[in-house]
N, C-alpha and C positions, 0 to 999 in steps of 0.2 A: 184697423181692418185687415191691413196687412197681418197684422201678429195674429189674427183669428183665422185668415185663411192659411197659412202654413202648414199647420196641423190636419185640416182640414185635406190639401192637397195632399199631404203624405198620408193618411189613410185611406185615398183613393187610390192614390201608387200603389200602398203593399197591397188593398183589392182586386186591384188589376192583375199584381205580379202574380197571387194566391190562386186566380181565376187561371191563370195561364201557364200555370204547372199543373192544375188540375185538370184540366180537357185532354193532353196526354195520355193520362189514366182512366178517363173514362171511354173514349176512346179504346183503347188497350182490351180494358174490360168489357168491351163492346165486339171486338175480332175473336176474345176469346168467347166469350157467350154462345157466337155465331159459330165458332171451330167446332166448341162440344154440341150444338143445335144438330150440326150438321154432317155431326158423326166423322171427323177426321175427313171432311171435304167429301164426304161421300166414298171415301175406302173401306171404312169401318174393319178394318186389320183387328186380327187376333191373331197372340199368340198360338203355334201348334202345340203346345204346352203350358199348363198354367204356371206363372212364376211365383215361386214362394221357397220363403226362406227365415229361420231362425236364427234368432243368437241364443246363446244359451251363454246370459251372464252370470251367473254364478252356479256351481255343484256345493250341495252341502250333504255332509255324510255323516251318520249318527246310527248307532248302533240297529239294525235290521231295518233301517230305512235310509233311501237316496232321495233327496232333492234338488229337484231341478229351478232356477228361475228362467224362464223365457220370455223374450223381447220379437212381435212380430214385425221382420223389414221388408215383408213381402209389398207389391203395390197395393192389394187388396186385402180384406181379411184371410185366415188359415183355421180349417178348423183340425184337430188333434184326434184320429182316428186309433190308431195301436202304438206300443210301445213293447221295443225288441231289447233284449237284455243281452248279450252273447248271442245273440240267431234264437233268442228261446223268448215268446209272447209274454209281456206277462202283466195282472191287471197293475189297475193306477186309479189314482184319484188329480182330479186337474180344477185347479180355483180362478178366476171366478165363473169359468167352465171352458166347454173344448173350443169352442171360437173365440179368438183373439181376431180384434182389432187392430189395422191396422199402427205399427208404432204400440199397441199394446202391451199388457205384459201381464203372465198369469206363474200361477205356482202349481209342479208337476211332481205328484210323489207315491213314490213307486215303495210296499211296501218287502224288502228284499233282503234276504239275508248273506250278503257281501260278506267275503273275508279279509282279513287286512293284509297290506301289500298286494292284492290282486290285480290285475287290469281287466278292465269294464269296458265293452264297446256299445253305444248306448242308442238306438236308433228312432227316430220320433217320424213316423208316417203321416201323413195329412189324406183327407178324406180324398183327394185324387191320387192317393197312393203313392207321394213325393218323401222318398228318403229322407230324412236329416238327423247328419249323425254328431257326436260329442263321445269323448272319450274319459275315461278316468283310467290315468298309465299307474299310479298306485294308489289303492284303497285304504285311507287312513279316515279315524272320528276327525270331518273338521273343528279347526278352532272357534272358541264359541270367545264374545268378548268378559274375561272377568279380570281381575286383578293379576293372577299367575299372570295370566296369557299377554295382559299390555305390560305386565314387568317384563317376560323374556323375549319381547320384540323391543322394546325401551334400548334392555340389552344391548341388542342385536344391532340399532341403531347408533349405541353408542360405540360399539365394536369398531362398525364400520364407517362411520363418520367421523364424529368427536375428536377418538383417539385418537387415529392416524390423519387429519387435519390437525393436530394440536401437536402433534409430533415433526410435521414438517416445516411447523412454523418454531421450533426450536433450532432451525438452523441461523437464524437473523442474527444473531453475534458473529455467526463464521462468516458470513455475507459481505457486513461491514465494512471488512479489510480488504476488498475484491476492488481491483482498478476498475475504469471507466470500460474497458473491453470485456473484461470479465459480465460486468454487468450489463452492460448491453447482450450479451450472451443468455445470461439467467431470464432476462425481459423477454428475450425475443421465442427461449427454453418455456416461458408461462403461455404467449400467446401461441406459439405449436398445441403446447398442452389442450388449451383450451376450443381451440379449433376442431381437435382430435374428438372432443368431449360433444361439440355439436355434432360434429355429423355422425359420432355413435348415437347418439339421445336422436338425431332428426331421421336418420336407419329403423331405429329398436322403434322408435314412433309411427312412421310409416308399416312397420310390418306389424304391429297391432293393430294400428288403423285401418288394414286389408282385411282382417276376421270383424270387420263392425257391421258389413254389410252394407250396400248403397245407399239405403233411407239415410244412416248419417254421416255421409263423406267424411268419410278418415283424414284423406287428404286434403279436404281444408280445413279440418282441427286443426292439422299439421300448421297447418299453413298460416290457418289464425291465428296461432299459442305461438309458430315462431317470429312472425311481421310484428304483430301488436306488443310481445315483451320486449321485440330489437327495440321497437319506439317510444314505450313507454319510459324504459331504462334509461333511454336517450332522451329523452325531453328531463326526467327528474336528473341524469347525469349536469347535463349542462344549465338546468337552474343553482344546479350545490354549487357550481365551480364560477359560478357571476355574484354569487353573494357576499364578495368583498374579503375571502378565506384567505390566505398566506398558501405560498408553498405549501409549506407543508401540511396545511388543512386541504387543502387541493389533494396531493399522494396520500394522505388517510381514507380522504373520499372514493378517490378511485380504488384503493384496497378495500373499503367496504365493499363498492359495487362489484369487486371480485369475489369479493366471501357471498352476495348474493347469489352472484352468477352460480357460483362453484355449489351455493344448497342449496337451489334449483337442479341443479344437475343427481347431487344427493339422495333428494325427494325421490328422483328417478327409482335410482338404486334402490333403495329402500322399497319401495313399491314390489320389484322384480322379486327382491329376498323374503319380501314376506309372503306373496303371489307363491314364489315355487315350497315355501314349506306350508303354504293352505290346501294345496292340490296332493302333499306329500310326497314331495319331491325331495325331503330331509336334505340327501344326499347333496342333491342337486345345490340348495338352501347353504349349506355348510361349505361347500365350494366355493358359493359368490361372497360370502360373507371375507373371505381367508383371500381371493383376489381380489375383494375391493378394497381389501387393506391394506395390501402391497399397493393398489394404483393410488388410492386416494393418499398417500404420504407427500407425493408430488403435488397436490393442489396445495396444501400447506405452503409449499413453497411458494407457490402463484402468490397468493395473497399479501407473503411479506414482500417482495420483490418492492412494488412501487417502495416503501416505507423504509428501504433500507439504510438510506442515508439518516433518518431522523433517529430519536429514540421516545416509541412510545408507551406509554404507561401500560404495565401490567394489565389493569380493568381492559383497557381498549383491545389487546391483544386476546384476552378471554373471550371480549364479547364478538371479536370477528372471529376469532374460532367455533365458537358457538355458532353463530352466522352461517356458517363455511359447512359443519357436520350436525349440527342441530334439526335439519330439515329429513335426513333418513332416520330418524325415530316416526315421525312424521307417514314419512313413508312406507315403512316397517308396520304401524299401525293400521295404517287405509289398505294396501295391498294383502294382509294377512287376515285383516277383521272385516272389512267392508268391500273386496276388489269389485272395479266396475273399469272393463273397457272403455269408454269412450271419456272416464276421467280419467284412467292411464294416458292415452293418448293426448290429452291435453296438458298433463303434467311435465311427458317426455317431450312436447315441444316446447311448452312453456322455459324449461329447463334449456334445449336447445338453445332457444332465440337469446336466453340470458348471458350464457357463457361466450355466442358469436360476438354479442353486443360489446362485453368487457374486453375480447380480444381487440374489436376495433377500438375500443375506448384505450387501450394499451398505448396501442399502436399508433393512435394520432396526438396523445398526449406525450408520449416515452418515447417511443422509439423515431419518430418521424421528425421531431426536433433535435435528438441525436445526434442522427446521418443528417440533419444539414450542417452540421459544425463538423463533424469526422466523415470521413468517406470508408464505411464499412459495412457496406455490401453482405459480404463473405460472413460477415459472426452473423450478421442477421439471419441469412439464411441457415446457416449450419444450428444457429439454435433454434428456429422452429423444428427444422429437421428433427434435431435430438427431440424434443420435447412431443413432437409427434409419433419417433420411433419409440419412445420412454412406454408410453403407453399403449404403443401398439405392439412389444414385448410382454406389458403384463397383462395384454389383455389373450393371448398365447395362454396365458397361464391359466384365466378365467373360463376360458372359452375350449 
């Protein structure tokens, strides 16, 4: 009898808990319904002018044609009434229709004889005569997915990511002969590099997120990407460290985590380069490639610092280099062929969260432990500052 009663009591307790959780939600739904039914508690405040915003997701240029991919980020539906190009009214076609639902999308096509390398200002007027603007800084035919295009963006990713990271890892034999203080300086410099990369990625994510419009809440995407990635990598890292690995195995795990963090950051760099080529800013794209090549050689150094005391296999080093530099290829593909602002914000935020977590992990496992044995705060301070200044100087060359 007792054995049978226990499950029954457990089910009753579970049902009671479910009801108690459900009641506040039902009451909240009633309050919202009451508020809507009374039209805002009787205030019925309407804005002085309609709030209308459009997000220009992508602009595609073909010979004699401009294609705009639009997304309605307004609180209500929006109706397209007129298009101006460089202050001249121009006919257009739009599908699925002139009226776009909230968060809905539409494709607007203009048959316009644009000229190579010219700049164009496009203004979309809503039915309420509200102007919504976008620009084409340098007109050029948009790259489309093809074998040649994919190969070109792959080469860009190799130049930006894999080659400089691999070259930085060639410093491994040189740093094996360094003393404890010099190694502490290099580890601190690696932390400085990662922290600077995280700050830079966060800044870029917030900048791109600010262009998304209120509906997508760009700041929220940045926060979720950074915190979610940080916590996820922390969970993975702690699990890897407690599965009975040797100290050398733990150091290799840390190096792999650094490579993952740097790889996610290089994904964001690839996005920036691919997007620059897509909008016709080829000079900017080339400048970014050269600048990132200079900057990313230091990232290879950051990957090998934790395993400088060991003798890792060539295969393991090659895999670390591929993890750290390879995502730049994927970033160039996405940025150049299927560029999406919300996706860019998320990728940049993920990269920022990854490098912040890795910087924390290096500090926790290698720097703080060593500082407990040796009192060398000045070395740590100098290393972190040197790492950040290195990327600042290369950033000046890029931007």
